[in-house]
C-alpha positions as CSV (number, residue, x, y, z in Angstrom):
1,M,4.9,-9.5,-32.2
2,G,5.0,-5.9,-30.9
3,N,5.7,-6.9,-27.4
4,A,8.4,-9.3,-28.4
5,V,10.2,-6.4,-30.2
6,R,9.7,-4.1,-27.2
7,G,11.2,-6.8,-25.0
8,I,14.4,-7.0,-27.2
9,V,14.7,-3.3,-27.6
10,A,14.4,-2.8,-23.8
11,F,17.8,-4.3,-23.4
12,I,19.5,-1.8,-25.7
13,P,20.3,1.4,-23.8
14,S,20.8,3.7,-26.9
15,E,18.7,6.9,-27.1
16,R,17.2,5.8,-30.4
17,C,15.9,2.6,-28.8
18,Q,14.5,4.6,-25.8
19,R,12.6,6.8,-28.3
20,F,11.1,3.6,-29.8
21,L,9.8,2.6,-26.3
22,V,8.4,5.9,-25.1
23,G,8.0,8.0,-28.3
24,D,9.2,11.7,-28.6
25,L,9.1,13.5,-25.4
26,E,9.5,17.0,-26.6
27,E,6.4,18.9,-25.3
28,M,4.8,19.1,-21.9
29,P,1.5,17.1,-22.1
30,L,-1.5,19.5,-21.9
31,D,-2.9,17.8,-18.9
32,R,0.6,17.8,-17.1
33,T,0.4,13.9,-17.0
34,L,2.9,11.6,-18.5
35,D,2.0,7.9,-18.7
36,L,5.0,5.6,-19.6
37,S,3.3,2.4,-18.0
38,G,3.9,-1.0,-19.6
39,R,6.8,0.1,-21.9
40,Q,9.3,-2.6,-20.6
41,L,11.6,0.4,-19.6
42,R,14.8,-0.6,-17.7
43,R,15.6,3.1,-17.1
44,L,13.8,6.3,-17.1
45,P,14.6,8.5,-20.1
46,A,16.2,11.8,-19.2
47,A,13.7,13.5,-21.4
48,A,10.9,12.7,-18.9
49,C,12.7,14.7,-16.1
50,V,12.7,18.1,-17.9
51,F,9.0,18.8,-17.5
52,G,9.1,20.9,-14.3
53,E,5.4,21.5,-14.4
54,L,4.5,17.8,-14.6
55,V,1.9,16.8,-11.9
56,K,1.4,13.1,-12.6
57,L,3.9,10.5,-13.7
58,Y,2.9,6.8,-14.3
59,L,5.8,4.4,-14.6
60,S,3.9,1.3,-13.6
61,D,4.6,-2.2,-15.1
62,N,8.1,-1.8,-16.4
63,N,11.4,-3.2,-15.4
64,L,12.8,-0.3,-13.4
65,S,15.1,-0.9,-10.5
66,S,16.5,2.7,-10.1
67,L,15.6,6.3,-11.1
68,P,17.9,9.1,-12.1
69,A,18.8,12.0,-9.6
70,E,17.2,14.4,-12.3
71,L,13.8,13.2,-11.1
72,Q,13.9,15.5,-8.2
73,G,13.7,18.3,-10.7
74,L,9.9,17.6,-10.9
75,R,9.1,20.0,-8.1
76,K,5.4,20.1,-8.8
77,L,4.8,16.3,-9.1
78,Q,1.9,15.1,-7.0
79,L,1.4,11.6,-8.1
80,L,4.1,9.0,-8.8
81,A,3.1,5.4,-9.8
82,L,6.1,2.9,-9.6
83,D,4.0,-0.2,-8.9
84,F,4.9,-3.5,-10.7
85,N,8.6,-2.8,-11.2
86,C,11.8,-4.3,-9.7
87,F,12.8,-1.9,-7.0
88,E,14.6,-3.3,-3.9
89,E,15.1,0.1,-2.5
90,L,13.3,3.4,-2.8
91,P,15.4,5.8,-5.1
92,A,16.6,8.8,-3.2
93,A,15.2,11.2,-5.7
94,V,11.6,10.2,-4.8
95,C,12.1,11.6,-1.4
96,R,13.1,15.0,-2.8
97,L,9.7,15.7,-4.4
98,P,8.2,18.2,-2.1
99,Q,4.6,18.2,-3.4
100,L,4.2,14.5,-3.8
101,S,1.0,13.4,-2.3
102,I,0.2,9.9,-3.9
103,L,3.0,7.3,-4.1
104,Y,2.2,3.8,-5.5
105,L,5.0,1.3,-4.7
106,G,3.1,-2.0,-4.7
107,S,4.5,-5.2,-6.3
108,N,8.1,-4.6,-6.1
109,R,10.9,-6.1,-4.0
110,L,11.0,-3.4,-1.2
111,W,12.0,-4.7,2.2
112,R,12.8,-1.3,3.9
113,L,12.2,2.3,3.4
114,P,14.8,5.2,3.8
115,G,14.6,7.7,6.7
116,E,14.4,10.4,4.1
117,L,10.8,9.3,3.3
118,R,9.8,11.6,6.3
119,D,10.6,14.5,4.2
120,L,7.6,14.0,2.1
121,K,5.4,16.3,4.2
122,E,2.5,16.3,1.7
123,L,2.2,12.5,1.2
124,S,-1.3,11.4,1.9
125,T,-1.5,8.1,0.0
126,L,1.1,5.4,0.2
127,W,0.6,1.9,-1.4
128,L,3.3,-0.7,-0.4
129,E,1.3,-3.8,-0.9
130,T,2.8,-7.0,-2.2
131,N,6.5,-6.3,-1.3
132,C,9.1,-8.1,1.0
133,F,8.4,-6.3,4.4
134,H,8.9,-8.5,7.4
135,V,8.9,-5.5,9.7
136,F,6.6,-2.6,9.7
137,P,8.7,0.4,8.3
138,K,8.6,2.8,11.2
139,V,9.4,5.8,9.1
140,V,5.9,5.6,7.8
141,C,4.7,6.8,11.3
142,E,6.4,10.1,10.8
143,L,4.3,10.9,7.7
144,S,1.8,13.4,9.5
145,N,-0.3,14.0,6.5
146,L,-1.0,10.3,5.7
147,K,-4.6,9.4,5.2
148,T,-4.4,6.0,3.4
149,L,-1.9,3.3,4.0
150,H,-1.8,-0.1,2.1
151,L,0.6,-2.6,3.4
152,G,-1.2,-5.7,2.5
153,Y,0.4,-9.0,1.3
154,N,3.8,-8.7,3.0
155,Q,5.1,-10.7,6.0
156,I,4.5,-8.2,8.9
157,Q,3.7,-9.7,12.3
158,S,3.1,-6.5,14.4
159,I,2.2,-2.8,14.1
160,P,4.2,-0.3,16.2
161,R,2.5,1.9,18.7
162,E,4.1,5.0,17.0
163,L,1.4,4.6,14.3
164,S,-1.0,6.4,16.6
165,Q,0.9,9.5,15.8
166,L,-0.9,9.7,12.4
167,D,-3.8,11.7,13.4
168,E,-5.0,12.1,9.8
169,L,-5.0,8.3,8.9
170,R,-8.4,7.1,7.9
171,S,-7.8,3.8,6.0
172,I,-5.3,1.1,6.8
173,W,-5.1,-2.1,4.6
174,L,-3.1,-4.9,6.2
175,A,-4.6,-8.0,4.5
176,G,-2.4,-11.1,3.8
177,N,0.2,-10.5,6.6
178,Q,1.2,-12.5,9.6
179,L,-0.8,-10.7,12.3
180,A,-1.6,-13.1,15.2
181,E,-3.6,-10.4,17.2
182,F,-5.7,-7.5,16.2
183,P,-3.1,-4.6,16.4
184,P,-3.7,-2.8,19.9
185,V,-2.6,0.5,18.5
186,L,-5.6,0.6,16.0
187,L,-7.9,0.7,19.0
188,E,-6.5,4.0,19.9
189,M,-7.2,5.6,16.6
190,H,-10.8,6.4,16.9
191,L,-11.1,8.2,13.6
192,L,-10.1,5.3,11.4
193,A,-12.9,4.8,8.8
194,V,-11.6,1.5,7.0
195,I,-9.6,-1.3,8.7
196,D,-8.7,-4.4,6.5
197,V,-7.0,-7.3,8.4
198,D,-8.3,-10.0,6.0
199,R,-6.2,-13.1,5.6
200,N,-4.1,-13.0,8.8
201,R,-3.9,-15.3,11.8
202,I,-6.2,-13.5,14.3
203,R,-8.2,-15.7,16.6
204,H,-9.9,-13.1,18.7
205,F,-11.3,-9.6,17.9
206,P,-11.8,-6.9,20.5
207,A,-14.7,-4.6,20.5
208,L,-14.5,-1.7,18.1
209,S,-17.7,0.0,19.0
210,H,-15.8,2.9,20.5
211,M,-14.4,3.9,17.3
212,Q,-16.4,6.8,16.3
213,G,-15.2,7.2,12.6
214,L,-15.3,3.5,11.6
215,K,-17.3,2.7,8.5
216,L,-15.9,-0.7,7.4
217,V,-13.9,-3.5,9.0
218,I,-12.8,-6.5,6.8
219,Y,-11.7,-9.5,8.9
220,D,-12.5,-12.5,6.7
221,H,-10.2,-15.5,6.3
222,N,-8.9,-15.4,9.9
223,P,-9.1,-18.4,12.3
224,C,-11.3,-16.1,14.6
225,L,-13.7,-17.3,17.3
226,N,-15.7,-14.2,17.2
227,A,-16.5,-11.2,15.2
228,P,-15.6,-7.7,16.2
229,E,-18.3,-5.8,18.0
230,V,-19.0,-2.5,16.0
231,G,-21.2,0.4,16.3
232,E,-24.4,1.1,14.5
233,G,-24.0,1.5,10.7
234,V,-20.6,0.0,10.5
235,R,-20.3,-2.6,8.0
236,R,-18.4,-6.0,8.8
237,V,-17.0,-8.3,6.1
238,G,-16.2,-11.7,7.6
239,R,-17.6,-14.7,9.6
240,W,-20.8,-13.8,11.6
241,A,-20.8,-10.5,9.8
242,D,-24.7,-10.5,9.7
243,C,-25.2,-12.3,13.1
244,S,-26.1,-10.8,16.4
245,D,-23.7,-11.2,19.3
246,D,-26.1,-13.9,20.8
247,Q,-26.0,-15.8,17.5
248,Q,-22.2,-15.7,17.6
249,E,-22.1,-17.3,21.0
250,D,-24.4,-20.0,19.8
251,D,-22.4,-20.7,16.9
252,A,-19.0,-20.3,18.4
253,P,-17.0,-23.4,19.7
254,K,-17.3,-24.0,23.5
255,A,-14.5,-23.2,25.7
256,G,-11.8,-25.9,25.5
257,G,-13.4,-27.5,22.5
258,E,-12.1,-27.4,19.0
259,A,-13.1,-24.8,16.5
260,P,-15.0,-26.0,13.3
261,A,-12.8,-27.0,10.5
262,E,-13.8,-24.1,8.3
263,V,-12.6,-21.6,11.1
264,M,-9.4,-23.4,11.9
265,D,-8.4,-24.0,8.3
266,A,-9.0,-20.6,6.9
267,P,-8.1,-20.3,3.2
268,A,-4.8,-18.7,2.5
């Protein structure tokens, strides 16, 4: 019953109805964290933008498709969670948060990112999973402090060479895309610790044993004919993960032959 009432009230834009959804926002939270997740909000109350000392703002699981310009007044904001909303474009105000280091944008309707995203010089974690990207957003390659990038479950077919500019990048998650080959640019990024290319269309994996920082590679659910060769201590998740190279050769289909059904028909 409570959720039904909230759903009805969410359509009514009056301040009184907004207060019903978010409560009274009169004082800065002691922990400088404001959590308005799951309130069925269609717009962000102006009162949420007056706390200049706010460090974390959670707006996940609402019905937001835009944000007010006043958001840029949160000059000390470090974490912004906008996942599970209805954004088709990234609101301009988000790109004007100078201390933002963690940005969650998963499960929206984004298909591109504005050039102004490059202004987020402190951004170290960016989650863009389960959106509508068909092309890798190149502006991401200008985020020089980026350490973790999640672009899983989009429709991306290739990764640009410019990604190698991200010297600080340590984890990249690309599961559930349309990659037909292992991205060559990743072979140049020797300090990557985590590579996830699960659920793509990759048939052959190059050797990754030269990647000094690698700790984990996830390549399951690809129609692959081999497992990536990795250095000592690196964990593999996928077909032949626990096999030696000799065992792989024995188990792999012969040249010119057909791959086993379970390899060719990898689950979606």
